[in-house]
C-alpha positions in Angstrom: 104.5 39.5 72.9 105.4 39.5 69.1 106.3 36.7 66.8 110.0 36.6 65.8 109.4 36.3 62.0 113.0 35.9 61.1 113.5 33.0 63.5 110.2 31.4 62.4 111.2 31.6 58.8 114.5 29.9 59.6 112.6 27.2 61.5 110.4 26.8 58.4 113.4 25.9 56.3 112.9 22.2 57.2 109.3 22.2 56.1 110.3 24.1 52.9 112.8 21.4 52.0 110.2 18.7 52.7 107.6 20.4 50.5 110.1 20.7 47.6 110.8 17.0 47.8 107.2 15.9 47.8 106.3 18.2 44.9 109.1 16.6 42.9 108.2 13.1 44.0 104.5 13.3 43.1 105.3 14.6 39.6 108.5 12.7 38.5 108.4 9.3 40.1 105.2 8.2 38.2 106.8 9.2 34.9 110.0 7.2 35.7 107.9 4.1 36.6 106.0 4.4 33.4 108.6 5.4 30.9 111.7 3.7 32.2 110.3 0.6 33.8 107.2 0.3 31.6 105.1 -0.3 34.7 101.3 -0.5 34.4 99.2 2.2 35.9 97.8 0.0 38.7 101.2 -1.0 39.9 102.4 2.6 39.6 99.5 3.6 41.8 100.5 1.0 44.4 104.0 2.4 44.5 102.8 6.0 44.6 100.5 5.1 47.6 103.4 3.5 49.5 104.5 6.9 51.0 101.0 7.4 52.5 100.9 3.9 53.8 104.3 4.4 55.4 103.2 7.8 56.7 100.3 6.2 58.7 102.9 4.3 60.7 106.2 6.3 60.5 104.9 9.8 61.3 103.3 9.1 64.7 106.1 6.7 65.6 109.1 9.0 64.9 107.1 12.0 66.2 106.5 10.3 69.5 110.1 9.0 69.6 111.5 12.6 69.1 109.5 13.7 72.1 111.6 11.4 74.3 115.0 12.2 72.8 117.4 14.6 74.6 120.7 15.5 72.9 123.1 18.5 73.0 121.5 19.9 69.8 117.9 19.3 70.9 115.3 16.6 70.4 114.1 17.4 66.9 117.4 18.5 65.2 119.1 15.0 65.2 116.1 13.6 63.3 116.1 16.5 60.8 119.9 16.3 60.2 120.0 12.5 59.8 116.9 12.3 57.8 117.8 15.1 55.4 121.4 13.7 54.9 120.1 10.2 54.1 117.4 11.6 51.7 119.9 13.8 49.9 122.3 10.9 49.3 119.5 8.6 48.2 118.2 11.2 45.8 121.5 11.2 44.0 121.3 7.4 43.6 117.8 7.3 42.3 118.4 8.8 38.8 121.3 6.3 38.3 118.9 3.4 38.9 116.6 5.1 36.4 119.3 5.6 33.8 120.5 2.0 34.1 116.9 0.7 34.2 117.7 -1.3 37.4 114.2 -1.8 38.8 115.4 -3.7 41.9 117.8 -0.9 42.8 115.2 1.8 42.0 112.5 0.3 44.2 115.0 -0.4 47.1 116.4 3.1 47.0 112.9 4.6 46.7 111.7 2.6 49.8 114.8 3.8 51.8 114.1 7.3 50.6 110.5 7.3 51.8 111.6 5.9 55.2 114.2 8.7 55.4 111.6 11.3 54.8 109.2 9.7 57.3 112.1 9.7 59.8 112.2 13.5 60.2 108.9 14.8 58.8 107.0 14.8 62.2 110.0 16.2 64.1 110.4 18.9 61.5 106.8 20.0 61.8 106.9 19.8 65.6 109.9 22.2 65.7 107.8 25.3 65.2 105.4 24.8 68.1 108.4 23.7 70.3 110.1 27.0 69.7 107.1 29.4 69.6 105.1 30.6 72.6 101.5 29.3 72.6 99.8 32.6 71.8 101.9 33.1 68.7 101.6 29.6 67.2 98.8 30.6 64.8 101.0 33.2 63.1 103.9 30.8 63.3 101.9 28.2 61.5 101.0 30.7 58.8 104.7 31.4 58.2 105.4 27.6 58.0 102.7 27.2 55.4 104.1 29.9 53.3 107.5 28.5 53.5 106.2 25.1 52.4 104.5 26.7 49.4 107.7 28.3 48.4 109.4 24.9 48.5 106.7 23.5 46.3 107.1 26.3 43.8 110.9 25.8 43.7 110.4 22.2 42.8 107.9 23.0 40.1 110.1 25.7 38.6 113.0 23.2 38.5 110.8 20.6 36.8 109.7 23.1 34.2 113.2 24.5 33.4 115.7 21.6 33.8 113.7 18.6 32.7 114.3 17.9 29.0 111.9 16.6 26.4 111.3 13.0 25.4 110.0 9.9 27.3 113.2 9.4 29.2 114.9 12.8 29.9 118.0 13.0 32.1 116.7 13.6 35.6 120.1 14.1 37.2 120.0 17.9 37.1 116.6 17.9 38.8 117.4 15.4 41.5 120.7 17.2 42.2 118.9 20.6 42.5 116.4 19.2 44.9 119.0 17.3 47.0 121.2 20.4 47.2 118.2 22.6 48.0 117.3 20.3 50.9 120.8 20.1 52.2 121.4 23.9 52.1 118.1 24.6 53.8 118.8 22.3 56.7 122.5 23.4 57.1 121.2 27.0 57.4 118.6 25.8 59.9 121.2 24.0 62.0 123.6 27.0 62.0 121.0 29.6 62.9 118.6 27.8 65.2 119.9 26.5 68.5 117.0 24.3 69.4 118.0 23.4 73.0 118.7 27.0 74.0 115.5 28.3 72.4 113.4 25.5 73.9 114.7 26.3 77.4 113.8 30.0 76.9 110.2 29.1 75.8 109.8 26.8 78.8 111.0 29.6 81.1 108.6 32.1 79.5 105.6 29.8 79.9 106.5 28.2 83.3 104.0 30.4 85.1 101.1 29.6 82.7 98.1 28.0 84.2 97.1 24.8 82.4 93.4 24.1 83.0 92.5 20.5 83.6 90.0 19.2 81.1 88.5 15.8 80.7 87.0 14.1 77.7 83.3 14.6 77.2 80.7 11.8 77.0 79.8 10.2 73.7 78.6 12.6 71.1 74.8 13.1 70.7 73.4 11.0 67.8 72.8 13.9 65.5 76.3 15.3 66.0 77.9 11.9 65.4 75.9 11.7 62.2 77.4 15.1 61.1 80.9 13.9 62.1 80.5 10.8 60.0 79.4 12.7 56.9 82.1 15.3 57.1 84.8 12.6 57.5 83.3 10.8 54.5 83.5 14.1 52.6 87.1 14.6 53.6 88.0 11.2 52.2 86.0 11.8 49.0 87.5 15.2 48.1 91.0 14.0 48.8 90.2 11.0 46.5 89.2 13.5 43.8 92.0 16.0 44.2 94.9 13.6 44.8 93.7 11.4 42.0 94.4 14.3 39.6 97.6 15.6 41.2 99.2 12.1 41.4 98.4 11.2 37.7 98.6 14.7 36.2 102.1 14.5 34.8 101.3 11.2 33.0 97.9 12.6 31.8 99.5 15.7 30.4 102.1 13.6 28.6 99.9 11.0 27.2 96.6 12.9 26.4 97.8 16.4 25.8 101.2 15.4 24.3 103.2 17.7 26.5 106.9 17.1 26.8 109.5 17.8 29.5 108.3 19.7 32.5 105.9 22.0 30.7 102.9 20.5 32.6 104.3 22.0 35.8 103.0 25.5 34.9 99.4 24.4 35.6 100.4 23.1 39.1 102.4 26.3 39.7 99.4 28.4 38.9 97.3 26.2 41.2 99.8 26.6 44.1 100.1 30.3 43.7 96.3 30.8 43.5 95.9 28.8 46.7 98.4 31.0 48.5 96.8 34.3 47.5 93.3 32.9 48.1 93.7 32.4 51.8 93.0 36.1 52.6 89.8 36.4 50.5 88.6 33.0 51.7 89.0 34.2 55.3 86.6 37.1 54.5 84.2 34.9 52.6 84.0 32.3 55.4 83.4 35.1 57.8 80.4 36.2 55.8 78.7 32.9 54.7 80.1 30.3 57.2 82.4 27.3 56.8 79.9 24.8 55.4 78.9 27.0 52.5 82.5 27.9 51.8 83.4 24.2 51.6 80.4 23.5 49.3 81.5 26.4 47.1 85.0 24.9 46.9 83.8 21.4 46.1 81.5 22.7 43.4 84.3 24.7 41.8 86.6 21.7 42.0 84.0 19.5 40.1 83.3 22.2 37.5 87.0 22.9 36.7 88.0 19.2 36.6 85.0 18.6 34.3 86.0 21.4 32.0 89.6 20.3 31.9 88.5 16.8 30.8 86.8 18.2 27.7 90.2 19.2 26.1 92.1 16.9 23.8 95.2 19.0 24.0 96.8 21.6 26.2 95.2 25.1 26.2 96.1 28.3 28.1 92.7 28.0 29.6 94.1 25.2 31.7 95.9 27.9 33.7 92.5 29.5 34.4 90.9 26.3 35.5 93.8 25.3 37.7 93.9 28.8 39.2 90.2 28.3 40.2 91.2 24.8 41.5 93.8 26.4 43.8 91.1 28.8 45.2 88.7 25.9 45.6 91.2 23.6 47.4 92.2 26.4 49.7 88.5 27.1 50.5 88.1 23.5 51.5 91.3 23.3 53.4 90.8 26.4 55.5 87.4 25.4 56.8 87.3 21.6 57.0 89.4 20.7 60.0 87.9 23.6 62.1 84.4 22.1 61.4 85.6 18.7 62.6 87.1 19.9 65.9 84.2 22.2 66.6 82.1 19.1 67.2 84.2 18.0 70.2 85.4 19.3 73.5 88.8 20.9 74.1 90.0 17.7 75.6 89.3 15.7 72.4 90.8 18.0 69.8 93.8 15.8 69.3 91.6 12.7 68.9 89.3 14.4 66.4 92.3 15.8 64.5 93.5 12.2 64.3 90.1 11.2 62.8 90.5 13.9 60.2 94.0 12.8 59.1 93.1 9.1 59.2 90.4 9.7 56.6 92.5 12.1 54.5 95.6 9.9 54.5 93.5 6.7 53.8 92.1 8.4 50.7 95.6 9.3 49.5 96.5 5.6 49.9 93.5 4.4 47.9 93.2 6.9 45.1 96.6 6.4 43.3 95.8 2.6 43.1 92.1 3.0 42.1 92.8 5.8 39.6 95.8 3.9 38.3 93.7 0.8 37.7 91.1 2.8 35.7 93.8 4.6 33.7 95.3 1.2 32.8 92.2 -0.8 32.1 89.8 1.9 30.8 91.5 5.0 29.5 93.6 8.0 30.5 90.6 10.1 29.6 88.8 8.7 32.7 91.0 10.8 35.1 89.0 14.0 35.2 85.6 12.3 35.2 86.9 10.2 38.0 87.7 13.3 40.0 84.3 14.9 39.2 82.5 11.8 40.4 84.1 11.8 43.8 83.8 15.6 44.1 80.0 15.2 43.6 79.9 12.5 46.2 81.8 14.7 48.6 79.3 17.6 47.9 76.3 15.3 48.6 77.9 14.1 51.9 78.7 17.6 52.9 75.1 18.7 52.5 74.2 16.2 55.3 76.5 17.9 57.8 74.4 19.9 60.2 76.9 20.7 63.0 80.3 22.3 63.4 79.5 25.3 61.2 80.5 28.7 62.3 81.3 32.1 60.9 85.0 32.4 61.8 86.1 35.4 63.7 87.9 37.8 61.4 91.7 37.5 61.7 93.5 40.4 63.4 96.2 40.4 60.7 96.5 39.4 57.1 99.1 36.8 57.8 96.8 34.8 60.1 94.6 34.0 57.1 97.4 31.6 56.0 97.0 29.5 59.2 95.4 26.4 57.7 95.7 22.7 58.1 95.9 20.7 54.9 
C-alpha cells in the first residue's frame, strides 16, 4: 500500500489556504489596530487573543458537527466551501474598514472572519485522515504540514513585496492576494477531490480491519502524574515565550528597529524555512539523544537567540541567523513534545492526553498576547525579547523535572516521515 502523494497534496490545499491566512493575520492585524485605530498594546493583545479563545470552542464544536453531516459532496467539503467563501468576502471588506478608520465595522468584520475560519478549520484538518488509509496517515500528515508551510511562506512573501512603506500602507493588494489564494486553493480542491466517493473507497478498503477493544487505564502513578504536570506547564511556558514574540514582532520591528513596509517578514520567512529543513536532522538527533534532551536543546537555543535579538537597537542581517536558529529550536520542541505527553498514557487515552496538550498550548496563546501587550504598553517595547527569554527559562526548568515519557524515537523509514509533527 502506497500513499497517493498527488491526491494528498490536493487534500492539503485547504490547510495551505488556512496557513496563509493565519500568517497574514498574525502579522498585519496588530499593525492595523495600532496605526489606524491607535489602539493601546493591551487592547491589541486582547483582540489578537480572540482567535484562540474562539478556537477553544469553535474547533471541537464544528469538528464534531461535521462528523454527523452527510451531503452529496461529503461531510467536510460543505464546511470548507462555505467557510472559505465567507472568509474571502470578509477579507475584502476588512481593508475598507481600515482605510475609512471605521473601528466598529473593523471589529465586527474581524469577529465574523474569525468565526468563518473556525467554521471550517477542524473539518479541513480532518479531511486527510478521512481520505487516507490508517497505515499511511503518518506520511499523509507530513505532506499536509509541508503544504501548510508553503501557505505561510506565500503570505510572508506577499507581505514583504506588496505592503508599502509608512504607518498606514494600502493593505488592499495584500488582502486581495490572500483572499484570491484561498479561493483558488479550495476551488481546485473541490474540483479534484470527490470526498464522498473517496471516503467510500477507504471504508471498503478497511472494512475487514480488526479494531482491538481497549479501555482506559487506571489513574496514573504519582510520579508519572508529576512528570505530566511539569511537561504540560512547559508546553504553556514555551508557547507563551514563542507566541509572545511572533504576535508582536511586526510592531516591534517597526517601532524599535524602524523597519517600514513588510521588510520584517524576511526574518519570519527564514524561521519558517529553517523549521522545515530541520525536521530531518532533528529526527536523527532525537534518535541519538532522546526526546527530553532534544526539547531542552530547543528551549535553550530559543532563549539564547531571543536574548541576542533583544540586544540590537536596529535591524541587522544577523537577525536572519538568529531566526534561523529559532526555527530549528521550535521544530526540535514541536517534534518531540506531544509524543512525550502521549507516551505517558495508554492507547485508549491518547485522545484525552492530546486534548490536555492542546488545552495548555491554546491557553498560553490566549494569555500571551494580552500579557505581552500590557508590558509593551506600560513598560517598553524593548521588554518583548526579555519577556520571551524569561518564559523560556521557566519552561527549561519545568522540563528538567520531567522524568517520564522520554524515548529515543525509531528512525523513520523515509525522509518524508520526519515532517510528521504536531504543532
